[in-house]
C-alpha positions in Angstrom: 46.2 61.2 57.7 44.7 62.6 60.9 46.8 64.4 63.7 44.3 63.4 66.2 40.5 62.2 66.6 38.6 61.2 69.7 36.8 58.4 69.1 35.7 55.0 71.1 36.4 56.9 74.2 40.1 57.5 73.5 42.0 60.4 72.0 43.8 58.6 69.1 46.7 60.2 68.0 49.5 60.0 64.9 52.9 59.4 66.9 54.8 62.3 65.5 58.2 60.8 66.9 58.0 57.9 64.6 57.4 60.1 61.4 58.5 60.0 58.6 59.5 56.1 59.0 56.3 55.1 59.9 52.6 56.2 60.9 51.9 54.5 63.9 48.5 55.5 65.6 48.3 55.8 69.4 45.0 55.5 71.6 45.3 57.7 74.9 42.8 56.9 77.5 44.2 58.6 80.7 45.1 62.4 81.1 48.7 60.9 82.3 49.2 59.3 78.6 48.1 62.7 77.0 50.5 64.6 79.3 53.6 62.0 78.1 52.6 62.4 74.6 52.7 66.1 74.7 55.8 66.2 76.7 57.6 63.7 74.2 56.3 65.6 71.1 54.1 62.8 70.1 51.5 65.2 69.4 52.8 68.7 69.0 52.2 72.1 67.7 50.3 74.9 69.8 47.0 74.3 68.2 47.0 70.5 68.2 48.3 70.2 72.1 45.4 72.6 73.1 43.1 70.2 71.5 44.9 67.2 73.0 44.9 68.6 76.5 41.1 69.4 76.3 40.6 65.8 75.8 42.8 64.9 78.2 41.0 66.6 80.8 37.7 65.1 79.7 39.6 61.7 80.3 40.7 62.6 83.6 37.1 64.0 84.8 35.8 60.6 83.8 37.8 58.7 85.7 37.4 60.8 89.1 35.8 59.3 92.3 34.0 62.8 92.5 33.6 65.2 89.6 33.9 69.0 90.9 35.7 71.8 89.6 38.4 71.4 92.7 39.1 67.7 91.6 39.3 68.6 87.9 41.6 71.4 88.4 44.2 69.1 89.8 44.2 67.2 86.4 44.1 70.5 84.6 47.3 71.4 86.4 49.2 68.3 85.7 48.4 68.7 81.9 49.3 72.4 82.0 52.8 71.8 83.3 53.6 69.5 80.1 55.1 72.2 78.3 55.4 75.9 79.3 55.8 78.1 76.2 52.6 77.2 74.2 49.7 79.6 75.3 47.3 77.2 73.7 47.9 74.5 76.3 46.5 76.5 79.0 44.2 78.4 77.1 42.4 75.4 76.0 42.2 74.0 79.8 40.8 77.0 81.0 38.3 77.1 78.7 37.3 73.4 79.8 37.3 74.5 83.3 35.0 77.5 82.7 32.6 75.0 81.2 32.4 72.9 84.0 32.6 75.6 86.7 29.4 77.1 84.8 27.0 74.3 85.7 27.6 74.0 89.7 25.4 71.0 91.2 24.6 69.7 87.6 24.7 65.7 87.6 28.0 63.8 86.8 26.6 62.6 83.6 25.6 65.9 82.4 28.8 67.5 83.6 30.8 64.9 81.6 29.0 65.7 78.4 29.3 69.5 78.8 33.4 68.6 78.7 33.4 66.5 75.9 31.2 69.2 74.0 33.6 71.6 74.7 36.7 69.7 73.9 34.9 68.7 70.5 34.2 72.5 69.9 37.8 73.6 70.6 38.7 71.1 67.8 36.0 72.4 65.4 37.1 75.7 65.8 40.7 75.0 65.2 39.9 73.3 62.2 37.6 76.8 61.2 40.3 79.0 62.0 43.1 76.9 59.9 41.0 77.7 56.9 40.5 81.2 57.6 44.1 81.9 58.3 44.7 80.3 55.2 42.6 82.5 53.3 44.0 85.7 54.9 47.4 84.7 54.2 46.9 83.8 50.4 46.8 87.6 49.9 50.2 87.5 50.6 51.2 85.1 47.9 51.8 85.2 44.4 52.3 82.5 41.7 55.6 80.9 41.4 56.6 82.6 44.7 59.9 80.6 46.6 58.4 80.4 50.3 60.4 79.5 53.3 59.1 77.9 56.3 60.3 77.2 59.8 59.4 73.9 62.1 56.3 72.3 61.3 52.9 74.7 61.4 51.0 72.4 59.1 48.1 69.8 59.3 50.5 67.8 61.8 50.6 70.9 64.2 46.7 71.5 64.4 43.4 69.7 63.9 42.7 71.3 60.5 45.3 72.3 57.3 47.7 74.7 59.6 48.8 77.8 60.7 51.7 79.1 58.6 51.1 76.3 56.1 47.1 77.0 55.4 47.9 79.7 53.1 50.3 77.5 51.1 47.8 74.6 50.6 45.4 76.7 49.3 47.7 78.5 47.3 48.4 74.9 46.0 44.5 74.3 45.2 44.8 77.5 43.1 47.5 76.2 40.8 49.9 79.0 42.2 52.9 76.6 41.6 55.0 77.9 44.7 58.4 76.6 45.4 58.3 75.7 49.4 61.7 75.5 51.3 61.7 74.2 54.8 64.3 74.0 57.4 65.5 71.2 59.2 64.5 72.9 62.7 65.3 71.9 66.2 64.2 70.3 68.3 63.8 66.7 66.6 64.3 68.1 63.1 60.7 69.0 62.8 60.9 71.0 59.6 63.0 67.8 58.2 60.8 65.0 59.5 57.2 66.7 59.7 57.0 69.7 57.3 59.0 67.8 54.3 56.8 64.8 54.9 53.4 66.6 55.0 53.9 68.6 52.1 55.5 66.0 49.5 52.7 63.7 50.8 50.1 66.7 49.6 52.0 67.1 46.1 53.5 70.5 47.1 57.1 71.6 45.7 59.0 71.2 48.7 62.9 71.4 49.4 64.6 70.6 52.5 67.6 72.7 53.5 69.7 73.0 56.3 69.1 75.6 58.8 72.5 77.4 57.8 71.6 78.0 54.0 68.7 80.4 54.7 70.9 83.7 54.3 72.5 82.2 51.2 69.0 81.2 49.5 67.7 85.1 50.6 70.9 86.4 49.2 70.2 84.3 45.8 66.8 85.7 45.6 65.1 82.4 46.1 62.7 83.6 49.0 59.6 85.9 48.3 58.4 85.3 51.8 59.0 83.5 55.3 56.1 82.1 56.8 56.1 80.4 60.3 53.7 79.7 63.2 54.0 80.9 66.7 53.5 79.2 70.0 52.9 82.4 72.1 52.4 86.0 71.0 52.9 88.9 73.6 50.7 92.1 73.9 53.1 93.9 71.9 53.6 91.9 69.0 56.7 89.6 70.3 56.4 86.0 69.2 57.9 82.8 70.5 58.2 80.1 67.7 60.6 77.4 67.5 64.4 78.1 68.1 65.8 79.7 64.9 63.0 81.3 64.0 64.6 84.8 65.4 67.6 84.5 63.2 65.4 84.1 59.8 63.5 87.4 61.0 67.2 89.2 61.1 68.1 87.7 57.9 64.6 88.3 56.2 65.1 92.3 57.4 68.4 92.3 56.1 67.6 91.1 52.5 64.2 92.5 52.3 62.2 89.5 52.6 58.7 90.0 54.2 58.3 87.7 57.2 55.0 86.6 58.5 53.5 84.9 61.5 50.5 83.0 61.0 48.6 81.9 64.2 45.1 81.6 65.9 43.8 84.6 67.9 44.2 81.9 70.7 47.8 82.2 70.9 47.8 85.9 71.4 48.2 86.1 75.3 46.9 89.3 76.5 48.5 88.7 80.1 52.0 89.0 78.2 53.3 92.2 78.0 56.4 91.4 75.7 58.8 88.7 74.7 60.9 89.1 78.0 58.0 87.6 80.1 57.9 84.4 78.0 59.0 81.0 79.6 61.2 79.3 77.0 61.2 75.4 77.6 64.5 73.8 78.0 64.9 70.5 76.4 67.3 67.5 77.4 71.0 67.9 76.1 70.4 64.1 74.8 68.5 65.5 71.7 71.4 67.8 70.5 74.3 65.4 71.6 72.7 61.6 71.9 75.8 60.0 71.9 77.8 62.4 74.7 81.5 63.2 74.4 83.1 60.3 76.3 84.9 61.4 79.4 84.8 64.8 78.4 82.1 66.8 79.9 80.2 69.3 78.0 77.5 71.7 78.6 74.5 71.8 76.0 71.7 74.3 75.7 68.8 73.2 73.6 66.0 75.9 73.9 63.0 74.9 72.3 62.1 78.2 71.5 63.3 81.8 70.8 61.6 85.2 70.8 61.0 87.1 67.4 60.8 91.2 68.4 57.5 92.3 67.0 59.7 95.2 65.0 61.1 92.2 62.6 57.3 90.9 62.0 56.0 92.5 58.8 52.2 91.0 59.5 50.6 88.4 61.9 48.0 86.5 60.3 45.0 85.3 62.4 41.5 83.9 61.5 40.3 87.3 62.1 42.3 89.3 59.7 45.8 90.5 59.1 47.6 92.4 62.0 50.2 95.2 61.0 52.5 97.0 63.2 52.6 98.8 65.9 51.1 95.8 67.3 48.6 96.3 70.1 46.9 92.6 71.1 
């Protein structure tokens, strides 16, 4: 099971909107198709959409009549507008643009080759970062531990073995016999459909719980730690992640359960001072109330993310090591 792969001149993605019922792979050959896949959550997870966008920019550059930094910038901006919260998206696109701008006047063939090399490098670095996050995060686990996770921060969210799930995969390899509990998680029940699917497929002991069960599970002593990913981490350590993460952090603090964020350094946004500056994506009402309420008008709020205060985060695990408060990123 591969989340994405660039092969045969196309970005081939696993359509995550079809999981867990079917594994359907889609070949994407234009930046507009890549953008649609990101918007529709066919490919998702901060690191994975950064990798996808990098290949999308390469595909767009290849189709331009004239390939210059100016013309490529338009492609990058359209891709960047797909989802506003995950910083990896704009990070990857800006890195691609710098690779292009570093070779002014170079032949078109050389520019295209350089963009493809950069996209492949971003993918390879994400795989290595995931492994390193797993190795650092493993030190926070112990055998026979109960671990709660929210949304999906595993293989389906990255080019590698995941961020928050990476330590769990390595613990499984070492025979830790963890008991993993996965929240349902909105939007689109990504914990229920994706995390449970990938962990069960890999042979881990995983139990699906509804989001409202977390407090009772902690009170009963079944949760030894909470591991989640992040889509953007502000300079002060505030972290945006899938909606519901803030509530888990508050519960974890109340019950004395360690709360950990796992993310690559590309998710750290030094230009963002705190969580109040993070733009939160609002998704359509149909994801929450698909059948509507007949003649009765009802307002729906469907934010895809919330922001967890740095004071509630016991550690941030990156590929470079474990960060502890007070955070100065």
